[in-house]
Each structure stands twice: as structure tokens, then as C-alpha cells.
C-alpha positions in Angstrom: 19.1 -1.8 15.9 18.2 -2.8 12.3 14.5 -3.1 12.1 11.9 -4.3 9.6 8.2 -5.2 9.2 6.9 -8.2 7.9 4.4 -11.0 7.5 5.6 -14.3 8.4 4.0 -17.5 6.7 2.8 -20.0 9.1 4.7 -23.5 9.5 2.5 -25.5 7.0 3.1 -23.1 4.1 6.9 -22.9 4.6 6.7 -26.9 4.8 5.1 -26.8 1.5 7.7 -24.5 0.1 10.4 -26.4 1.7 9.2 -29.6 0.2 8.8 -28.1 -3.2 12.4 -27.0 -3.3 13.3 -30.6 -2.3 11.3 -32.4 -5.0 12.8 -29.9 -7.6 16.1 -30.5 -6.6 17.3 -26.9 -6.9 19.3 -26.2 -3.6 22.5 -27.3 -5.3 22.6 -24.1 -7.4 25.4 -21.8 -7.0 23.5 -19.3 -4.7 23.1 -18.6 -1.1 20.2 -19.9 0.1 18.2 -18.1 2.7 17.3 -20.0 5.7 13.7 -21.1 6.7 14.1 -18.9 9.7 14.7 -16.0 7.3 11.6 -16.4 5.2 9.1 -13.9 5.4 7.3 -11.1 3.4 8.8 -7.7 4.2 6.4 -4.6 4.2 8.9 -1.8 5.4 12.4 -1.7 6.0 13.3 1.0 8.7 17.3 0.4 9.0 18.7 1.6 12.2 15.9 2.4 14.4 14.8 2.8 18.0 12.6 -0.2 19.1 10.2 1.5 21.4 9.6 4.2 18.7 9.0 1.7 16.0 7.1 -0.5 18.4 4.4 2.2 18.9 4.5 3.3 15.2 3.8 -0.2 14.0 0.9 -0.8 16.2 -0.6 2.8 15.5 -0.2 2.0 11.7 -1.5 -1.6 11.7 -4.6 -0.8 13.5 -7.8 -1.3 11.3 -6.0 -2.8 8.6 -7.9 -6.1 7.7 -6.2 -9.4 7.9 -4.8 -10.8 4.6 -5.6 -14.0 2.7 -2.5 -15.0 1.1 -0.6 -17.7 -0.5 3.0 -18.0 -2.1 2.7 -18.8 -5.8 5.3 -18.7 -8.7 8.9 -17.3 -8.5 11.1 -14.9 -10.2 14.1 -13.3 -9.9 15.5 -9.7 -9.8 18.9 -8.0 -9.1 20.6 -10.9 -7.4 17.5 -12.3 -6.0 15.6 -15.5 -6.4 12.0 -15.2 -4.9 8.6 -16.7 -4.3 5.7 -14.8 -5.2 2.5 -14.1 -3.4 -1.4 -14.2 -4.5 -4.3 -13.3 -2.7 -5.1 -10.0 -0.8 -1.9 -8.5 -2.5 -3.6 -4.9 -3.2 -4.6 -4.8 0.6 -1.1 -5.9 1.4 0.6 -3.0 -0.6 -1.9 -0.5 1.2 -0.9 -1.9 4.4 2.9 -1.5 3.5 2.3 2.1 2.0 1.1 2.8 5.7 4.2 1.3 7.3 6.9 2.4 4.9 9.0 6.0 5.0 7.2 8.2 2.6 10.5 8.9 0.8 10.7 5.2 0.0 10.0 5.4 -3.7 10.8 1.9 -4.7 7.5 0.0 -6.0 6.3 -2.7 -3.3 6.6 -6.1 -4.8 5.6 -8.6 -2.4 7.6 -11.7 -2.3 9.8 -14.1 -0.2 13.3 -14.2 -0.7 14.7 -17.7 -1.5 18.3 -17.1 -2.4 20.9 -14.3 -3.6 23.8 -14.2 -5.6 26.7 -11.8 -6.6 28.3 -13.8 -9.3 27.0 -13.2 -12.6 27.3 -16.9 -13.4 24.6 -17.8 -11.0 21.8 -15.7 -12.8 21.0 -18.3 -15.4 20.6 -21.4 -13.0 18.5 -19.1 -10.7 16.3 -18.3 -13.6 15.9 -22.0 -14.3 14.9 -22.3 -10.5 12.2 -19.7 -10.9 10.8 -21.4 -13.9 10.5 -24.7 -12.2 8.7 -23.0 -9.3 6.4 -21.4 -11.8 3.6 -23.8 -11.0 4.0 -23.9 -7.3 1.2 -22.9 -5.0 1.3 -23.4 -1.1 -1.8 -23.7 0.8 -3.7 -20.3 1.6 -3.4 -18.6 4.9 -5.0 -16.0 6.8 -2.2 -13.2 7.9 -3.5 -12.2 11.2 -0.5 -10.3 12.4 2.7 -8.0 11.3 5.9 -8.5 13.1 8.6 -6.0 13.7 11.8 -7.9 13.4 15.4 -6.9 14.0 18.3 -8.2 12.0 22.0 -8.8 13.2 24.5 -9.6 10.6 27.6 -11.7 11.1 29.9 -13.9 9.3 27.1 -16.4 8.8 24.7 -14.1 7.5 21.5 -12.4 9.3 19.6 -13.6 12.0 16.1 -12.2 12.6 14.2 -12.1 15.8 10.6 -11.0 16.2 10.8 -8.0 18.5 7.1 -7.2 18.7 3.4 -8.5 17.1 0.8 -6.3 15.9 -2.5 -7.6 15.3 -4.4 -7.0 12.0 -8.1 -6.5 11.9 -8.2 -5.2 15.5 
């Protein structure tokens, strides 16, 4: 089972992002938009892993980490991805991600919410314009009280994410 650990923003934050994307009229860009059900902040990706083992691991590693005060803010692009940024307890979030990630994972942690992806080079410029349009976006603040362990199943329509376990922060 493909698994990852994430923080999922609450509905009012996702509503604000949804409304801003509609207001800006950027959804007609030549990119593959992520569905709202896929919006999350990845902390660690585990790939193929055993669910019971990762559930225990997550519960153990999350224990004692404080809840996080966050909000979505701004946007950017990298490597075929348009993303919304994160403000708030980002250093504490990075510490949490470090506790959950494989020590061999040397990629720097960059908290973000993936909005869209593309493969065609021609989509890069419009995606950068969308990121620029979202530069001043700020969602409502929220207190992230849990980390979820999610499974990811790919099919012809993309990926479907399912929450498999919830681990409370601050416990």
C-alpha cells in the first residue's frame, strides 16, 4: 500500500482557496488541477509500506509534537508543480516532518499544497502567471491538531487518497 503522512487543512481554509482560484479564473490553464479531495500538506512519503507498521511508527513519532498554527499563503512553482505556500509554525512543521521522514530522504522540506501539475513545457509560463496572481492570497489561520496517514491509489483518473489513521498532535 502506498502511504504518506500529511496535514489536511480544514474545510473553511479549502473553501477560501477554492474561492480564490475561482475569483482569479485560473482553472482554464493548460495544467492538470488537483481535486480538492487531494489537497493536503505532505510531511513524509513512505511509498509501498505495511499499514500496521506505519500506523505504529506515525503514532510514536507524532507523540509530544505540538499542534501547528498555519495558514495557506502565496504560491509558487517548481518542477512541473503549481503550489500554495504555508505560513505560521513552519519551523515546527519542518521538525515534525523530520521526525516522520526517512533519514535517507535528503530532499529539503518545502511545505506546500499542490494545486496543479503539468508535463508540457508550454504550461510553465501560464502556471507562473497563476502563481503570481496568487501571491497575495492568505487563507484563514487554523490550528493543525493531527497528522493523517493516507493511502494513495492510482488509476486512469489520477490518485485517490484515503485517510487510514489519525495521530493527534500535542498529546
